[in-house]
C-alpha positions as CSV (number, residue, x, y, z in Angstrom):
1,M,-52.6,59.7,29.6
2,T,-52.9,62.7,27.4
3,S,-55.3,62.9,24.6
4,T,-54.0,61.9,21.2
5,T,-54.8,62.9,17.6
6,D,-54.1,60.9,14.5
7,S,-54.1,61.9,10.9
8,T,-53.5,60.0,7.7
9,T,-52.8,61.2,4.2
10,D,-53.6,58.9,1.3
11,G,-51.0,58.9,-1.4
12,A,-49.7,56.8,-4.3
13,T,-48.5,53.3,-3.6
14,T,-45.0,52.0,-4.1
15,A,-44.0,49.3,-6.4
16,A,-44.4,46.9,-3.6
17,G,-48.0,47.9,-3.1
18,H,-47.5,49.9,0.1
19,P,-48.8,53.5,0.5
20,A,-46.1,56.0,-0.3
21,A,-47.2,58.8,2.0
22,T,-48.9,58.2,5.2
23,T,-48.7,60.5,8.2
24,V,-49.5,59.1,11.7
25,G,-49.8,62.2,13.8
26,I,-49.9,60.9,17.3
27,D,-49.1,63.7,19.7
28,G,-46.9,65.1,17.0
29,T,-44.7,62.0,16.9
30,A,-44.7,59.2,14.3
31,A,-44.8,60.4,10.7
32,G,-44.6,58.4,7.5
33,A,-45.3,54.9,8.7
34,A,-46.0,53.7,5.2
35,A,-43.0,55.6,3.8
36,E,-40.9,53.7,6.4
37,H,-42.4,50.5,5.1
38,A,-41.3,51.4,1.6
39,A,-37.8,52.3,2.7
40,V,-37.1,49.1,4.6
41,G,-37.1,45.8,2.9
42,S,-38.8,43.0,4.9
43,P,-42.0,42.7,6.8
44,L,-39.9,42.1,10.0
45,S,-38.2,45.4,9.4
46,W,-41.6,47.1,8.9
47,A,-42.9,45.6,12.1
48,M,-39.8,46.7,14.1
49,A,-40.1,50.3,12.7
50,D,-43.8,50.4,13.7
51,T,-43.0,49.0,17.1
52,L,-40.4,51.7,17.7
53,T,-42.9,54.3,16.5
54,I,-45.5,53.2,19.1
55,A,-42.8,53.0,21.8
56,G,-41.6,56.5,21.0
57,R,-45.2,57.8,21.3
58,T,-45.4,56.4,24.8
59,L,-42.0,58.0,25.7
60,Q,-43.3,61.3,24.5
61,H,-46.4,61.0,26.7
62,W,-44.1,60.5,29.7
63,A,-41.9,63.4,28.7
64,R,-45.1,65.6,28.6
65,Q,-46.1,64.4,32.1
66,P,-42.9,64.6,34.1
67,G,-44.6,64.9,37.4
68,L,-46.7,61.8,37.0
69,F,-43.8,59.9,35.5
70,A,-41.6,60.9,38.5
71,L,-44.3,59.9,40.9
72,N,-44.6,56.4,39.4
73,L,-40.8,56.0,39.7
74,L,-40.7,57.2,43.3
75,F,-43.7,55.4,44.7
76,P,-41.7,52.2,45.4
77,V,-39.1,54.4,47.2
78,F,-41.9,55.8,49.4
79,T,-42.9,52.2,50.2
80,L,-39.3,51.3,51.0
81,V,-39.0,54.2,53.4
82,M,-42.3,53.6,55.1
83,F,-41.8,49.9,55.7
84,G,-38.1,50.2,56.4
85,Y,-38.2,53.0,58.9
86,L,-41.8,53.1,60.3
87,F,-42.4,49.3,60.6
88,G,-38.9,47.9,60.3
89,G,-38.3,47.9,64.1
90,A,-41.2,45.5,64.6
91,M,-40.2,43.1,61.8
92,T,-37.9,40.1,62.2
93,V,-35.8,38.4,59.5
94,P,-35.7,34.6,59.5
95,G,-32.2,33.5,60.3
96,G,-31.3,37.1,61.5
97,G,-30.0,40.1,59.6
98,D,-30.9,43.6,58.8
99,Y,-34.6,44.1,57.8
100,R,-33.8,46.8,55.2
101,E,-31.5,44.3,53.5
102,F,-34.4,41.8,53.5
103,L,-36.9,44.5,52.4
104,V,-35.2,46.0,49.3
105,P,-35.5,42.8,47.1
106,G,-39.1,42.6,48.2
107,V,-39.9,46.1,47.1
108,L,-38.0,45.5,43.8
109,G,-40.3,42.6,43.2
110,L,-43.4,44.5,44.2
111,S,-42.5,47.4,42.0
112,V,-42.4,45.0,39.1
113,L,-45.9,43.7,40.0
114,F,-47.4,47.1,40.5
115,G,-46.3,48.2,37.1
116,I,-49.1,46.1,35.7
117,E,-51.5,48.8,36.8
118,A,-49.9,51.4,34.5
119,T,-49.9,48.9,31.6
120,V,-53.6,48.1,32.0
121,L,-54.6,51.8,32.3
122,A,-52.6,52.9,29.3
123,V,-54.1,50.2,27.0
124,V,-57.6,50.8,28.3
125,T,-57.3,54.6,27.9
126,D,-56.2,54.2,24.3
127,A,-59.1,51.8,23.6
128,S,-61.7,54.1,25.2
129,K,-60.5,57.2,23.3
130,G,-60.5,55.5,20.0
131,V,-56.8,55.6,19.5
132,T,-56.6,51.8,19.2
133,D,-59.2,51.8,16.5
134,R,-57.3,54.5,14.7
135,F,-54.1,52.4,14.8
136,R,-56.0,49.5,13.3
137,S,-57.0,51.6,10.3
138,L,-53.4,52.5,9.5
139,P,-51.0,50.6,7.2
140,M,-48.9,49.3,10.0
141,A,-47.9,45.9,11.4
142,G,-50.7,44.4,13.5
143,T,-48.2,43.4,16.3
144,A,-46.7,46.9,16.6
145,V,-49.3,48.4,18.9
146,V,-48.9,45.7,21.6
147,A,-45.2,45.2,21.1
148,G,-44.5,48.9,21.2
149,R,-46.4,49.2,24.5
150,A,-44.4,46.3,25.9
151,A,-41.1,47.8,24.8
152,A,-41.9,51.2,26.4
153,D,-43.0,49.5,29.7
154,M,-39.8,47.4,29.8
155,L,-37.7,50.6,29.5
156,N,-39.8,52.2,32.2
157,A,-39.3,49.1,34.4
158,T,-35.5,49.1,33.9
159,L,-35.3,52.8,34.9
160,G,-37.6,52.1,37.9
161,L,-35.4,49.3,39.1
162,A,-32.3,51.5,38.8
163,V,-33.9,54.2,40.9
164,M,-35.0,51.7,43.5
165,M,-31.5,50.2,43.7
166,L,-30.0,53.7,44.3
167,A,-32.6,54.3,47.0
168,G,-31.7,50.9,48.5
169,R,-28.0,51.8,48.6
170,A,-29.0,55.0,50.4
171,V,-30.7,53.1,53.2
172,G,-27.8,50.6,53.6
173,W,-28.7,47.8,51.2
174,G,-26.2,46.2,48.9
175,W,-25.3,43.1,47.0
176,H,-22.7,40.8,48.4
177,E,-22.2,38.0,45.8
178,G,-20.5,39.9,43.0
179,I,-21.7,41.9,40.0
180,G,-22.5,38.8,37.9
181,R,-25.1,37.4,40.4
182,A,-26.5,40.9,40.9
183,A,-27.0,41.2,37.1
184,A,-28.7,37.8,37.1
185,A,-31.1,39.0,39.9
186,L,-32.0,42.1,37.8
187,G,-32.6,39.8,34.8
188,L,-35.1,37.8,36.8
189,L,-36.9,40.9,37.9
190,L,-37.1,42.2,34.3
191,L,-38.3,38.7,33.2
192,L,-41.1,38.9,35.6
193,R,-42.0,42.4,34.5
194,F,-42.0,41.2,30.9
195,A,-44.5,38.5,31.8
196,F,-46.7,41.0,33.7
197,V,-46.6,43.4,30.7
198,W,-48.4,40.8,28.6
199,V,-50.9,40.1,31.4
200,G,-51.6,43.8,31.6
201,I,-52.0,44.3,27.8
202,Y,-54.4,41.4,27.7
203,L,-56.5,42.7,30.6
204,G,-56.5,46.2,29.1
205,L,-57.8,44.9,25.8
206,V,-60.5,42.9,27.6
207,L,-61.7,45.5,30.2
208,K,-62.1,48.3,27.6
209,T,-62.9,51.1,30.1
210,P,-60.8,53.0,32.7
211,E,-63.4,52.0,35.3
212,G,-62.8,48.4,34.6
213,A,-59.1,48.9,35.1
214,M,-59.8,49.7,38.8
215,V,-60.6,46.1,39.3
216,V,-57.0,45.2,38.4
217,Q,-55.7,47.8,40.9
218,I,-57.8,46.3,43.6
219,L,-56.6,42.8,42.9
220,V,-52.9,43.6,42.5
221,W,-52.4,44.8,46.0
222,P,-53.4,41.6,47.8
223,L,-51.3,39.6,45.3
224,G,-48.3,41.8,46.2
225,F,-48.8,41.7,50.0
226,V,-49.5,37.9,50.1
227,S,-45.9,37.2,49.1
228,S,-42.5,37.2,50.7
229,G,-42.0,40.8,49.8
230,F,-42.4,42.3,53.3
231,T,-42.3,39.3,55.6
232,S,-41.4,35.6,55.4
233,P,-44.2,33.1,54.6
234,E,-42.9,31.2,57.6
235,D,-44.4,33.9,59.8
236,M,-47.8,33.6,58.2
237,P,-50.6,31.2,59.1
238,G,-50.0,27.8,57.5
239,W,-52.5,28.1,54.6
240,L,-51.6,31.7,53.9
241,G,-47.9,30.9,54.0
242,T,-48.4,28.2,51.4
243,I,-50.3,30.6,49.1
244,A,-47.5,33.2,49.6
245,E,-44.8,30.7,48.7
246,W,-46.5,29.7,45.5
247,N,-47.0,33.3,44.5
248,P,-44.8,34.0,41.4
249,V,-43.6,37.3,43.0
250,S,-42.3,35.3,46.0
251,S,-40.2,33.0,43.8
252,T,-38.6,36.0,42.1
253,V,-38.1,37.9,45.4
254,T,-36.5,34.9,47.1
255,A,-34.3,34.2,44.1
256,T,-33.1,37.8,44.1
257,R,-32.3,37.6,47.8
258,E,-30.2,34.6,47.1
259,L,-28.4,36.2,44.2
260,F,-27.8,39.5,46.0
261,G,-26.7,37.7,49.1
262,N,-29.3,39.3,51.3
263,P,-30.8,37.8,54.5
264,G,-34.1,35.9,54.8
265,V,-33.5,33.1,52.3
266,P,-35.4,30.0,53.5
267,Q,-33.3,27.2,54.8
268,G,-34.7,23.7,54.6
269,G,-38.2,24.9,53.7
270,S,-40.7,23.7,51.1
271,W,-39.8,22.6,47.6
272,I,-41.0,25.8,46.0
273,A,-38.8,27.9,48.4
274,E,-35.7,25.8,47.9
275,N,-36.0,26.0,44.1
276,A,-36.8,29.7,43.9
277,Q,-34.3,30.5,41.2
278,L,-35.7,27.8,39.0
279,M,-39.3,28.9,39.6
280,A,-38.3,32.6,39.1
281,V,-37.7,31.5,35.4
282,V,-40.5,29.0,35.1
283,W,-43.3,31.3,36.4
284,P,-42.7,34.2,34.0
285,L,-42.2,31.9,31.0
286,A,-45.5,30.2,31.8
287,L,-47.3,33.6,32.1
288,V,-45.8,34.7,28.8
289,A,-46.7,31.5,27.1
290,V,-50.3,32.0,28.1
291,F,-50.9,35.8,27.9
292,L,-48.8,36.8,24.9
293,P,-50.9,34.7,22.5
294,L,-54.1,35.8,24.3
295,A,-53.1,39.5,23.9
296,A,-52.2,39.1,20.3
297,R,-55.4,37.2,19.5
298,R,-57.5,39.7,21.4
299,Y,-56.0,42.5,19.4
300,R,-56.6,40.7,16.1
301,D,-60.2,40.1,17.2
302,L,-60.8,43.8,17.6
303,R,-60.6,44.1,13.9
304,R,-63.7,42.0,13.3
């Protein structure tokens, strides 16, 4: 994350009581936040304009760091190649089938999970450099900072999934149940990413330092590997397989395998495995219901 500088210019207020001239110089991006407020009519419009400003700031950061951005997009591809070609020969798929067809939905799900690391680090970095405090001092919607971060991360996740699907096609993967079910599978992946965005924002606001963000990176990897991403829970020891089945990532991965028509879908297994599509909706909604309010409240509490 590059360093940022902000500047504000106090000016006259509009008839509605909003500052008429405010410049938010964040890496040379957003300008005139208060002027935008005066130009649009409702508080909702102001909040949306501020959210787009924050999201645009994040996009400019990525544009100024193309190497790092490309590495983040390609890391799941490296994972796919490593497991698909180096270890794939030793892996078996329950019910038979090609391991790379089994693997691609798993890597798609894990890329969604690993995105939480970037969210936490970005939020923590802004807080440690004083950027978050600077935002709080500006005449902008209180929800814009976290909502803008979420919007940018969702755009990044969409692009990352597109890159991964192209890589999957290159190694022989495909969907076999029609474009509608494939689109539904992508929707479930993005829903899970949306949930993890709010988990990441909350943790970033709580941890406060980049060193603290390392804790999240350490914990995310076991959560990803103890899932159905790389191997079936049926092949794990009983207690570990149960944990893997109840992992939210496993529900989404299994549901996407069903929707894509890929091998490895459990037949006659546990309730959680047989209802993967239902749980692929329930788990993310539950996470959003918990962590979105927590993140919003934590951000509000920073003002005290």
